C-alpha positions in Angstrom: 48.0 -2.1 41.8 47.6 -1.3 38.2 45.6 -4.4 37.3 43.3 -6.8 39.1 45.7 -9.5 40.3 45.1 -13.1 41.2 47.4 -16.0 42.0 48.1 -18.7 39.5 46.2 -21.4 41.4 43.0 -19.3 41.4 43.5 -18.6 37.6 43.9 -22.3 36.8 40.8 -23.2 39.0 38.8 -20.6 37.1 40.1 -21.8 33.7 41.5 -18.5 32.7 43.6 -18.0 29.6 47.3 -17.3 30.3 48.4 -14.5 28.0 51.9 -13.1 27.5 54.4 -13.4 30.3 55.5 -10.0 31.8 57.5 -8.7 34.7 55.5 -6.8 37.3 56.4 -4.9 40.5 54.6 -6.1 43.6 54.7 -5.0 47.2 57.2 -7.9 47.7 59.3 -6.8 44.8 59.6 -7.9 41.1 57.7 -10.9 40.0 56.6 -12.7 36.9 53.0 -12.7 35.8 50.8 -13.5 32.8 48.4 -11.0 31.3 44.7 -12.0 30.9 41.3 -10.5 30.5 38.4 -11.2 32.9 35.0 -11.5 31.2 33.3 -9.9 34.2 34.2 -8.6 37.7 31.4 -8.1 40.2 31.9 -6.7 43.7 28.6 -6.1 45.6 26.5 -4.2 43.2 29.4 -3.0 41.1 30.0 -4.8 37.8 32.5 -4.3 34.9 33.2 -6.5 31.9 36.4 -7.1 29.9 38.7 -6.2 32.8 42.5 -6.4 32.4 44.2 -8.6 35.0 47.5 -10.2 35.8 48.0 -13.8 37.0 50.9 -13.9 39.5 53.3 -16.8 39.8 53.4 -16.2 43.6 50.5 -17.3 45.8 48.4 -15.1 48.1 44.9 -15.3 49.5 42.1 -13.7 47.6 42.1 -11.4 44.5 43.5 -7.9 44.5 41.3 -5.2 43.0 43.5 -3.0 40.8 42.9 0.2 39.0 41.9 -1.7 35.8 38.6 -2.3 37.8 38.6 0.6 40.3 39.3 3.4 37.8 35.6 3.7 37.0 34.5 4.3 40.6 34.9 7.0 43.2 36.9 5.8 46.2 36.6 7.3 49.7 38.2 6.2 52.9 36.1 7.0 56.0 36.1 5.6 59.5 38.6 2.8 58.6 36.5 1.7 55.6 37.0 2.1 51.9 33.9 3.1 50.2 33.6 2.3 46.4 30.7 3.9 44.5 29.7 4.8 41.0 31.5 8.0 39.9 28.9 10.4 38.5 29.9 13.8 37.1 29.3 16.7 39.5 26.6 18.2 37.2 24.3 15.2 37.6 
């Protein structure tokens, strides 16, 4: 996913602002969504602020982490687990 994505019911429960309506492509096909910004996203010890997100008109359980959050981290799949860690340059 390009952006962090969350369902409309979750966005309303969190009091998020609904921005411009856009058309997005999901695993289930085209859908309507609203653009928004998340003040903060924290997963374990990883934290980012001002993260771009989309609010989907369809419902699903949870929140999908998209590249608008994950782009700042190194991702590695190992033994059936996805490891997310800070991405430090090789010379450090």
